[in-house]
ROSE-266470 format. One record per residue: x, y negated, z negated of N, C-alpha, C in turn. Coordinates in steps of 0.1 Angstrom, whole numbers, plus 5000, padded with zeros to 4 digits. Atoms other than C-alpha are relative to their C-alpha. Example, Ala and Ser with C-alpha at 12.3 -4.5 7.8 and 13.67 -1.06 7.14 Angstrom:
<pts>
n_east, n_north, n_up, ca_east, ca_north, ca_up, c_east, c_north, c_up
5009, 5012, 5000, 5123, 5045, 4922, 5009, 4988, 5000
4991, 5011, 5000, 5137, 5011, 4929, 4992, 4989, 4992
</pts>
This chain:
<pts>
n_east, n_north, n_up, ca_east, ca_north, ca_up, c_east, c_north, c_up
5005, 4987, 4996, 5077, 7505, 6077, 4992, 4999, 5013
5005, 4999, 4987, 5063, 7517, 6110, 4984, 4998, 4999
5015, 5001, 4999, 5027, 7510, 6122, 4995, 5012, 5008
5007, 4988, 4993, 5003, 7538, 6134, 4989, 4993, 5008
5010, 5004, 4990, 4983, 7527, 6164, 4997, 4985, 4996
5002, 5015, 5003, 4988, 7490, 6153, 4995, 4997, 4985
5005, 5001, 5014, 4975, 7497, 6117, 5013, 4999, 4990
4989, 5000, 5010, 4999, 7485, 6089, 4999, 5011, 4990
5001, 4988, 5010, 5008, 7512, 6065, 4994, 4997, 4988
5007, 5004, 5010, 4995, 7493, 6037, 4986, 5003, 5001
5015, 4999, 4998, 4960, 7493, 6051, 4998, 5016, 5002
5002, 4985, 4997, 4964, 7530, 6062, 5000, 5007, 4986
4998, 4994, 5014, 4976, 7542, 6028, 4989, 4997, 4990
5010, 5004, 5008, 4951, 7521, 6010, 4987, 5006, 5002
5010, 4992, 4998, 4923, 7537, 6028, 5000, 5014, 4999
4998, 4985, 5004, 4937, 7571, 6023, 4998, 5003, 4986
5001, 5001, 5014, 4938, 7564, 5987, 4983, 4999, 4997
5014, 5002, 5002, 4901, 7553, 5988, 4993, 5012, 5004
5007, 4987, 4995, 4891, 7584, 6008, 5003, 5011, 4990
4997, 4990, 5010, 4909, 7606, 5982, 4991, 4998, 4988
5009, 5002, 5010, 4889, 7589, 5955, 4986, 5005, 5003
5014, 4994, 4996, 4856, 7594, 5973, 4999, 5015, 5000
4999, 4987, 4998, 4868, 7629, 5981, 5000, 5008, 4987
5001, 4993, 5014, 4873, 7636, 5943, 4985, 5001, 4995
5014, 4998, 5003, 4837, 7627, 5937, 4991, 5009, 5008
5006, 4990, 4991, 4825, 7646, 5966, 5003, 5015, 4996
4996, 4987, 5004, 4844, 7677, 5954, 4993, 5005, 4987
5005, 4997, 5013, 4832, 7676, 5918, 4985, 5001, 5001
5013, 4999, 5000, 4796, 7670, 5927, 4995, 5012, 5009
5005, 4990, 4991, 4794, 7694, 5956, 5004, 5014, 4993
4997, 4988, 5008, 4811, 7720, 5932, 4988, 5004, 4991
5012, 4998, 5010, 4781, 7716, 5907, 4989, 5005, 5009
5011, 4995, 4992, 4757, 7721, 5936, 5003, 5014, 5005
4996, 4985, 4996, 4776, 7752, 5948, 4999, 5009, 4990
5003, 4992, 5011, 4776, 7766, 5914, 4987, 5005, 4998
5014, 4998, 5002, 4739, 7762, 5910, 4993, 5008, 5012
5007, 4993, 4989, 4730, 7774, 5944, 5006, 5014, 5002
4994, 4987, 4998, 4755, 7802, 5946, 4996, 5010, 4990
5003, 4990, 5011, 4747, 7817, 5913, 4985, 5001, 4997
5015, 5000, 5003, 4710, 7807, 5910, 4990, 5000, 5011
5008, 5001, 4989, 4697, 7802, 5944, 4989, 4987, 5000
5008, 5011, 5003, 4684, 7767, 5934, 5005, 4988, 5009
4994, 5012, 4994, 4688, 7737, 5957, 4997, 4989, 4992
5003, 5010, 5011, 4692, 7710, 5930, 5002, 4986, 5005
5000, 5014, 4994, 4683, 7677, 5946, 5000, 4991, 4988
4999, 5009, 5010, 4682, 7662, 5911, 5015, 4998, 4995
4986, 5001, 5003, 4721, 7664, 5912, 5005, 4985, 4999
4997, 5015, 4999, 4725, 7627, 5922, 4994, 4992, 4988
5005, 5006, 5011, 4701, 7616, 5895, 5008, 5003, 4987
4993, 4995, 5012, 4720, 7636, 5868, 5015, 4993, 5001
4987, 5008, 5000, 4753, 7620, 5880, 4999, 4986, 4996
5003, 5013, 5005, 4738, 7587, 5875, 4998, 5000, 4985
5003, 4999, 5013, 4725, 7598, 5841, 5013, 5001, 4991
4987, 4999, 5006, 4762, 7607, 5833, 5006, 4988, 4997
4994, 5013, 5001, 4773, 7572, 5839, 4992, 4992, 4990
5008, 5007, 5009, 4744, 7557, 5819, 5002, 5005, 4986
4997, 4995, 5014, 4751, 7581, 5789, 5013, 4995, 4996
4988, 5007, 5004, 4786, 7568, 5788, 4999, 4986, 4997
5003, 5013, 5002, 4775, 7533, 5791, 4993, 4997, 4986
5008, 5002, 5012, 4749, 7537, 5763, 5009, 5005, 4987
4990, 4997, 5011, 4776, 7555, 5740, 5008, 4989, 4996
4991, 5010, 5003, 4798, 7526, 5744, 4993, 4987, 4994
5006, 5011, 5003, 4773, 7498, 5740, 4990, 5001, 4988
5009, 4999, 5011, 4749, 7513, 5714, 5006, 5007, 4988
4994, 4993, 5010, 4772, 7534, 5694, 5015, 4997, 4998
4986, 5005, 5001, 4806, 7520, 5700, 5010, 5012, 5004
4994, 4989, 4997, 4818, 7554, 5714, 5007, 4997, 5014
4994, 5003, 4988, 4845, 7549, 5740, 5001, 5009, 5010
4999, 4992, 4988, 4856, 7563, 5773, 5004, 5015, 4996
4994, 4987, 5002, 4876, 7593, 5760, 4991, 5011, 4993
5009, 4991, 5005, 4850, 7608, 5737, 4988, 5002, 5010
5011, 4999, 4990, 4823, 7600, 5764, 5001, 5009, 5011
4997, 4991, 4991, 4842, 7620, 5788, 4996, 5014, 4998
5004, 4988, 5005, 4833, 7650, 5768, 4984, 5001, 4996
5013, 5000, 5006, 4801, 7639, 5752, 4989, 4999, 5010
5010, 5002, 4990, 4782, 7627, 5783, 4997, 5012, 5009
5004, 4988, 4992, 4785, 7659, 5804, 4993, 5010, 4990
5007, 4990, 5008, 4774, 7679, 5772, 4985, 4995, 4998
5013, 5004, 5001, 4744, 7656, 5769, 4991, 5003, 5012
5006, 4996, 4988, 4736, 7660, 5805, 4997, 5013, 5003
5001, 4985, 4998, 4742, 7696, 5806, 4988, 5006, 4991
5012, 4997, 5008, 4717, 7700, 5776, 4987, 4996, 5005
5013, 5005, 4994, 4691, 7680, 5794, 4997, 5009, 5012
5003, 4991, 4988, 4697, 7703, 5824, 4995, 5014, 4995
5005, 4988, 5005, 4692, 7733, 5801, 4985, 5000, 4997
5014, 5002, 5003, 4658, 7719, 5790, 4992, 5001, 5013
5007, 4999, 4986, 4648, 7715, 5828, 4999, 5015, 5004
4999, 4987, 4994, 4659, 7750, 5836, 4990, 5009, 4993
5008, 4991, 5009, 4641, 7766, 5807, 4984, 4997, 5003
5014, 5004, 5001, 4609, 7747, 5810, 4993, 4999, 5014
5006, 5002, 4987, 4605, 7743, 5848, 5006, 5010, 5011
4995, 4992, 4990, 4631, 7759, 5871, 5000, 5015, 4999
4999, 4986, 5002, 4631, 7793, 5855, 4987, 5007, 5006
5012, 4994, 4995, 4595, 7798, 5869, 5001, 5001, 5015
4999, 4999, 4985, 4608, 7794, 5905, 5009, 5010, 5006
4989, 4992, 4993, 4635, 7818, 5909, 4996, 5010, 5009
5004, 4990, 4990, 4615, 7844, 5927, 4991, 4994, 5012
5008, 5007, 4990, 4598, 7818, 5950, 5011, 4997, 5010
4992, 5006, 4990, 4611, 7802, 5982, 5008, 4989, 4996
4991, 5011, 5004, 4640, 7778, 5980, 4992, 4986, 5001
5008, 5013, 4998, 4615, 7750, 5991, 4994, 4995, 4987
5007, 5003, 5013, 4598, 7751, 5958, 5010, 4992, 4989
4990, 5007, 5010, 4630, 7743, 5938, 5004, 4987, 5006
4997, 5013, 4994, 4639, 7716, 5963, 4991, 4989, 4997
5012, 5011, 5002, 4605, 7698, 5959, 5001, 4997, 4985
4999, 5002, 5014, 4608, 7703, 5921, 5010, 4990, 4997
4988, 5007, 5005, 4642, 7689, 5917, 4999, 4985, 5007
5002, 5012, 4993, 4633, 7661, 5943, 4991, 4990, 4991
5009, 5008, 5009, 4605, 7650, 5921, 5006, 4997, 4987
4992, 5003, 5012, 4627, 7651, 5890, 5010, 4990, 5002
4991, 5014, 4997, 4653, 7628, 5907, 4992, 4988, 5000
5008, 5012, 4999, 4626, 7603, 5915, 4996, 4996, 4986
5005, 5005, 5014, 4612, 7604, 5878, 5013, 4995, 4992
4988, 5005, 5008, 4648, 7601, 5863, 5005, 4987, 5004
4996, 5012, 4995, 4658, 7574, 5886, 4990, 4988, 4996
5010, 5010, 5003, 4626, 7555, 5880, 4999, 4996, 4986
4999, 5003, 5015, 4628, 7556, 5843, 5012, 4991, 4997
4989, 5008, 5002, 4663, 7542, 5843, 4998, 4986, 5008
5004, 5012, 4994, 4652, 7516, 5869, 4991, 4990, 4993
5009, 5008, 5007, 4623, 7504, 5849, 5006, 4994, 4988
4995, 5005, 5012, 4643, 7500, 5817, 5014, 4991, 5002
4987, 5007, 4998, 4677, 7487, 5831, 5001, 4991, 5011
4999, 5008, 4987, 4668, 7472, 5865, 5009, 5006, 5010
4991, 4994, 4989, 4687, 7477, 5895, 5013, 4993, 5002
4987, 5007, 5000, 4716, 7453, 5889, 5010, 5010, 4993
4989, 4991, 5006, 4749, 7470, 5880, 5004, 4996, 4987
4994, 5003, 5013, 4762, 7473, 5845, 5014, 5003, 5000
4984, 4997, 4999, 4800, 7470, 5840, 5003, 5010, 4989
4995, 4991, 5010, 4819, 7497, 5823, 5016, 4998, 5000
4986, 5004, 5001, 4855, 7487, 5812, 5009, 5012, 5003
4990, 4990, 4999, 4885, 7508, 5823, 5007, 5002, 4986
4994, 5000, 5014, 4900, 7523, 5791, 5015, 4993, 5001
4987, 5007, 5000, 4932, 7505, 5781, 5012, 5009, 5004
4990, 4992, 4996, 4953, 7535, 5785, 5003, 5002, 5015
5000, 4998, 4985, 4945, 7536, 5821, 5000, 4988, 5008
5001, 5011, 4993, 4944, 7500, 5829, 5013, 4996, 5008
4989, 5002, 4992, 4969, 7484, 5854, 5003, 5010, 5011
4997, 4991, 4989, 4988, 7503, 5880, 5016, 4999, 5002
4987, 4998, 4997, 5021, 7511, 5897, 5003, 4996, 5013
4998, 5004, 4986, 5037, 7494, 5927, 5010, 5009, 5006
4991, 4990, 4994, 5050, 7521, 5949, 5009, 4995, 5012
4992, 5006, 4990, 5066, 7496, 5973, 4992, 4998, 5012
5008, 5001, 4987, 5043, 7503, 6002, 4985, 4998, 4997
5014, 5003, 5005, 5011, 7499, 5981, 4999, 5001, 4985
5002, 4999, 5014, 4997, 7494, 5947, 4991, 5010, 4996
5009, 4988, 5004, 4983, 7525, 5929, 4995, 4997, 4986
5007, 5001, 5014, 4957, 7517, 5901, 5001, 5013, 4992
4999, 4989, 5009, 4963, 7540, 5872, 4987, 5008, 4999
5013, 4992, 5003, 4926, 7549, 5866, 4997, 5007, 5013
5005, 4991, 4988, 4920, 7559, 5904, 5010, 5012, 5001
4992, 4988, 5001, 4951, 7582, 5900, 4995, 5011, 4991
5007, 4991, 5010, 4935, 7596, 5869, 4987, 5008, 5005
5013, 4994, 4995, 4902, 7603, 5887, 5004, 5011, 5009
4995, 4990, 4991, 4920, 7623, 5914, 5006, 5012, 4991
4995, 4990, 5008, 4940, 7643, 5888, 4990, 5008, 4991
5010, 4993, 5008, 4910, 7649, 5866, 4992, 5008, 5007
5009, 4993, 4990, 4889, 7660, 5895, 5006, 5013, 5005
4992, 4987, 4996, 4916, 7685, 5907, 5000, 5009, 4988
5001, 4990, 5012, 4918, 7700, 5872, 4988, 5006, 4998
5013, 4994, 5003, 4882, 7705, 5867, 4996, 5008, 5012
5004, 4991, 4989, 4876, 7718, 5902, 5005, 5013, 5000
4992, 4987, 4999, 4903, 7744, 5902, 4998, 5007, 4988
5003, 4993, 5012, 4897, 7752, 5866, 4986, 5008, 5002
5013, 4994, 4998, 4860, 7760, 5876, 5002, 5012, 5009
4997, 4990, 4990, 4871, 7780, 5905, 5007, 5013, 4994
4993, 4990, 5007, 4894, 7800, 5884, 4991, 5008, 4992
5009, 4994, 5011, 4868, 7807, 5857, 4990, 5010, 5008
5011, 4992, 4993, 4842, 7819, 5883, 5006, 5011, 5008
4993, 4991, 4992, 4866, 7838, 5906, 5010, 5010, 4994
4987, 4991, 5005, 4893, 7853, 5884, 4997, 5005, 4985
5002, 4996, 5015, 4878, 7858, 5849, 4988, 5011, 4999
5010, 4989, 5004, 4856, 7886, 5833, 4985, 4992, 5000
5014, 5008, 5000, 4828, 7858, 5827, 4995, 4998, 5014
5003, 5003, 4985, 4829, 7848, 5864, 4994, 5013, 5007
5005, 4987, 4994, 4825, 7886, 5874, 4986, 5003, 4995
5012, 4997, 5005, 4795, 7888, 5851, 4990, 4992, 5006
5008, 5010, 4994, 4780, 7856, 5866, 4996, 5005, 5015
5001, 4996, 4985, 4785, 7869, 5902, 4991, 5013, 5000
5009, 4988, 5001, 4770, 7903, 5893, 4986, 4998, 4996
5013, 5002, 5003, 4740, 7890, 5877, 4992, 4993, 5009
5007, 5005, 4988, 4732, 7870, 5908, 4997, 5011, 5009
5003, 4990, 4991, 4734, 7901, 5929, 4990, 5011, 4994
5009, 4992, 5006, 4716, 7924, 5904, 4998, 4999, 4986
5002, 5004, 5014, 4704, 7910, 5873, 4994, 5011, 4992
5005, 4989, 5008, 4685, 7942, 5862, 5012, 5009, 4996
4988, 4990, 5003, 4717, 7964, 5863, 5009, 4993, 4990
4992, 5008, 5009, 4737, 7936, 5846, 4993, 5000, 4986
5008, 5001, 5012, 4710, 7933, 5819, 5000, 5014, 4993
4999, 4987, 5006, 4712, 7971, 5814, 5011, 5004, 4992
4986, 4999, 5008, 4748, 7968, 5801, 5000, 4991, 4989
5001, 5008, 5012, 4736, 7945, 5774, 5003, 4985, 5001
4997, 5014, 4997, 4743, 7912, 5791, 4987, 4992, 5000
5013, 5009, 5001, 4718, 7884, 5783, 5000, 4992, 5014
5000, 5007, 4987, 4711, 7875, 5819, 4993, 4986, 5000
5006, 5014, 5001, 4685, 7846, 5811, 5009, 4990, 4995
4991, 5010, 5007, 4711, 7830, 5787, 5012, 4997, 5011
4989, 5005, 4991, 4739, 7832, 5815, 4994, 4991, 5010
5007, 5008, 4989, 4714, 7817, 5841, 4999, 4986, 4993
5003, 5013, 5005, 4705, 7789, 5817, 5014, 4992, 4997
4986, 5007, 5002, 4742, 7781, 5807, 5006, 4996, 5013
4995, 5003, 4986, 4752, 7782, 5844, 4994, 4987, 5006
5006, 5011, 4997, 4726, 7756, 5852, 5004, 4988, 4993
4996, 5011, 5007, 4736, 7734, 5824, 5016, 4996, 5003
4986, 5004, 4996, 4773, 7737, 5834, 5001, 4993, 5013
5001, 5006, 4987, 4765, 7729, 5870, 4997, 4985, 5000
5004, 5015, 5001, 4746, 7696, 5859, 5010, 4993, 4992
4990, 5007, 5008, 4773, 7689, 5833, 5012, 4994, 5009
4990, 5004, 4991, 4798, 7687, 5862, 4995, 4986, 5007
5005, 5012, 4995, 4776, 7659, 5877, 5001, 4989, 4990
5000, 5010, 5011, 4775, 7642, 5843, 5015, 4994, 4999
4986, 5003, 5001, 4813, 7644, 5842, 5005, 4991, 5012
4999, 5008, 4989, 4815, 7629, 5877, 4996, 4986, 4998
5005, 5011, 5003, 4793, 7601, 5865, 5008, 4992, 4991
4990, 5007, 5009, 4817, 7592, 5836, 5012, 4996, 5007
4990, 5005, 4993, 4845, 7591, 5860, 4997, 4988, 5009
5005, 5010, 4991, 4826, 7569, 5883, 4997, 4986, 4992
5004, 5012, 5006, 4815, 7543, 5857, 5009, 4989, 5000
4992, 5011, 4999, 4845, 7522, 5855, 5004, 4995, 5015
4996, 5003, 4987, 4850, 7522, 5893, 4988, 4993, 5008
5012, 5006, 4994, 4814, 7515, 5905, 4991, 4994, 4988
5008, 5006, 5009, 4788, 7495, 5887, 4989, 5011, 4996
5010, 4989, 5006, 4765, 7517, 5865, 4985, 4996, 5004
5013, 5004, 4996, 4731, 7514, 5882, 4991, 5011, 5005
5009, 4990, 4997, 4700, 7536, 5888, 5001, 5006, 5015
5000, 4996, 4985, 4707, 7539, 5927, 5013, 5007, 5003
4987, 4995, 4995, 4743, 7552, 5925, 4999, 5015, 5004
5000, 4987, 4997, 4732, 7587, 5926, 4993, 5002, 5014
5007, 4998, 4986, 4708, 7584, 5956, 5009, 4996, 5011
4991, 5003, 4991, 4736, 7568, 5975, 5010, 5010, 5004
4990, 4989, 4999, 4758, 7598, 5971, 4995, 5013, 5004
5004, 4987, 5000, 4737, 7628, 5970, 4998, 5006, 5015
5004, 4996, 4986, 4727, 7629, 6008, 5016, 5005, 5006
4987, 4996, 4994, 4766, 7630, 6017, 5006, 5012, 4993
4996, 4989, 5007, 4773, 7655, 5989, 4993, 5012, 5006
5006, 4988, 4994, 4747, 7679, 6004, 5006, 5002, 5013
4993, 4998, 4987, 4763, 7675, 6038, 5014, 5007, 4998
4988, 4993, 5002, 4796, 7684, 6022, 5000, 5014, 4996
5002, 4986, 5002, 4782, 7715, 6008, 4995, 5009, 5010
5004, 4993, 4987, 4767, 7726, 6040, 5011, 5002, 5008
4989, 4997, 4993, 4799, 7721, 6058, 5009, 5011, 4994
4992, 4991, 5007, 4818, 7740, 6032, 4994, 5014, 5000
5008, 4988, 5000, 4792, 7767, 6030, 4992, 5001, 4987
5008, 5001, 5012, 4762, 7769, 6007, 5004, 5011, 4990
4996, 4991, 5010, 4773, 7785, 5974, 5015, 5004, 4999
4987, 4998, 5001, 4809, 7786, 5983, 5008, 4991, 4991
4994, 5007, 5009, 4829, 7775, 5953, 5014, 4992, 5007
4989, 5006, 4992, 4862, 7769, 5973, 4997, 4991, 5012
5004, 5010, 4989, 4845, 7755, 6002, 4995, 4988, 4996
5004, 5012, 5006, 4829, 7729, 5980, 5012, 4990, 4997
4988, 5008, 5005, 4862, 7718, 5966, 5009, 4996, 5012
4991, 5005, 4990, 4884, 7718, 5998, 4993, 4991, 5010
5008, 5008, 4991, 4856, 7704, 6020, 4998, 4986, 4994
5002, 5012, 5005, 4850, 7676, 5995, 5012, 4991, 5001
4990, 5008, 4998, 4885, 7664, 5995, 5004, 4996, 5013
4997, 5002, 4987, 4890, 7669, 6032, 4991, 4990, 5006
5009, 5009, 4994, 4859, 7649, 6042, 5002, 4985, 4995
4997, 5014, 5006, 4868, 7621, 6018, 5012, 4993, 5007
4989, 5005, 4994, 4901, 7617, 6034, 4997, 4996, 5015
5004, 5003, 4986, 4886, 7619, 6069, 4992, 4987, 5001
5007, 5012, 5000, 4861, 7592, 6060, 5008, 4988, 4998
4992, 5011, 5003, 4888, 7569, 6047, 5009, 4998, 5014
4991, 5004, 4988, 4909, 7573, 6079, 4990, 4995, 5012
5010, 5007, 4990, 4877, 7566, 6101, 4997, 4986, 4996
5002, 5014, 5002, 4873, 7534, 6083, 5012, 4990, 5004
4989, 5008, 4994, 4908, 7524, 6095, 4999, 4999, 5015
4998, 4999, 4985, 4906, 7536, 6132, 4985, 4997, 5007
5013, 5003, 4995, 4868, 7533, 6138, 4989, 4997, 4989
5009, 5004, 5012, 4850, 7515, 6110, 4985, 5002, 5001
5014, 5000, 4996, 4816, 7515, 6128, 4995, 5016, 4997
5004, 4985, 5001, 4816, 7554, 6125, 5001, 5006, 4986
4997, 4994, 5013, 4826, 7558, 6088, 4988, 5004, 4992
5011, 4996, 5007, 4791, 7560, 6076, 4994, 5012, 5005
5007, 4987, 4994, 4781, 7589, 6099, 5010, 5012, 5003
4991, 4991, 4996, 4813, 7607, 6104, 4998, 5014, 4995
5003, 4987, 5007, 4805, 7634, 6078, 4989, 5007, 5005
5011, 4993, 4995, 4771, 7641, 6093, 5003, 5005, 5015
4996, 4995, 4988, 4786, 7644, 6128, 5009, 5012, 4999
4994, 4988, 5002, 4810, 7669, 6114, 4991, 5011, 4997
5010, 4989, 5005, 4781, 7688, 6097, 4993, 5005, 5013
5007, 4995, 4988, 4763, 7689, 6131, 5008, 5009, 5008
4990, 4992, 4992, 4794, 7703, 6148, 5002, 5015, 4994
4997, 4989, 5008, 4801, 7728, 6121, 4987, 5011, 5001
5013, 4992, 5000, 4764, 7740, 6121, 4998, 5007, 5014
5002, 4994, 4987, 4765, 7746, 6158, 5010, 5011, 5002
4989, 4990, 4996, 4798, 7765, 6158, 5000, 5012, 4990
5000, 4992, 5011, 4796, 7781, 6124, 4989, 4998, 4990
5012, 5005, 5010, 4761, 7779, 6107, 5002, 5003, 4987
5000, 4998, 5013, 4771, 7795, 6075, 5010, 4992, 4993
4990, 5009, 5006, 4798, 7768, 6069, 5013, 5005, 5002
4986, 4995, 4997, 4836, 7769, 6071, 5003, 5010, 4990
4997, 4989, 5009, 4839, 7790, 6040, 4988, 5010, 4996
5012, 4990, 5003, 4806, 7807, 6039, 5000, 5014, 5006
5001, 4986, 4995, 4797, 7843, 6045, 4988, 5001, 5010
5011, 4999, 4990, 4775, 7852, 6076, 4989, 5008, 4991
5012, 4993, 5007, 4740, 7862, 6064, 4998, 5013, 5004
</pts>
């Protein structure tokens, strides 16, 4: 096969796959952030810690209760989402009428507390989580080896992302959610329980973070710092796509993951900052983001 700028195709395609894997996590996590900000106007800085919590819940279900990967894929997001609902009812619900900065500071503090609790109990060394037997191994495509689990991560993230987009943009429930964001008093007058919708929306947003954590557990080591390493990049993804834009979060997440993978091939030194360079350029040209609406 041909080489592109002296780069062997195996290396190029391998990095593209890695970029697509990272993009899958960027998309799911930024989607959760976009749902929470777009519908609740809360900048949820605890998202990375809840992603880490999802991975730890899956690990604990396996090691303490013997519950494997497939049940954990549903149970861990439910547990993280329930924890998010408790946070929303007890703390965040008091901040909806205040400046965004208060929500940012509160969720930043919650992130430090959650991360600190896991660090004190489990330390900072990574805990292994085995790939399920059904997804072990891979396929030789001739030009590269494709691990089954990584292909599953991409497929699962696409399904969850576009399923969420369809629910919010194309269903009656989504219409109620969007209307409740714009005019909660009017929607409540029609008999809709707006506080319940807000509570469940936040729970769903953080459940997406928990779902991403379960997907990540067999790929990355489960450790208390896995969220803090990712959340800054995910916030950049959300800003580039447009704060609160559901489709922007999804498309930008995958796109930036692939760009990051290509940068590792052609200019490795810039791979750690390329997303932030793109963010700066987008903010200068289109401050509302690629898919955002002008204020």
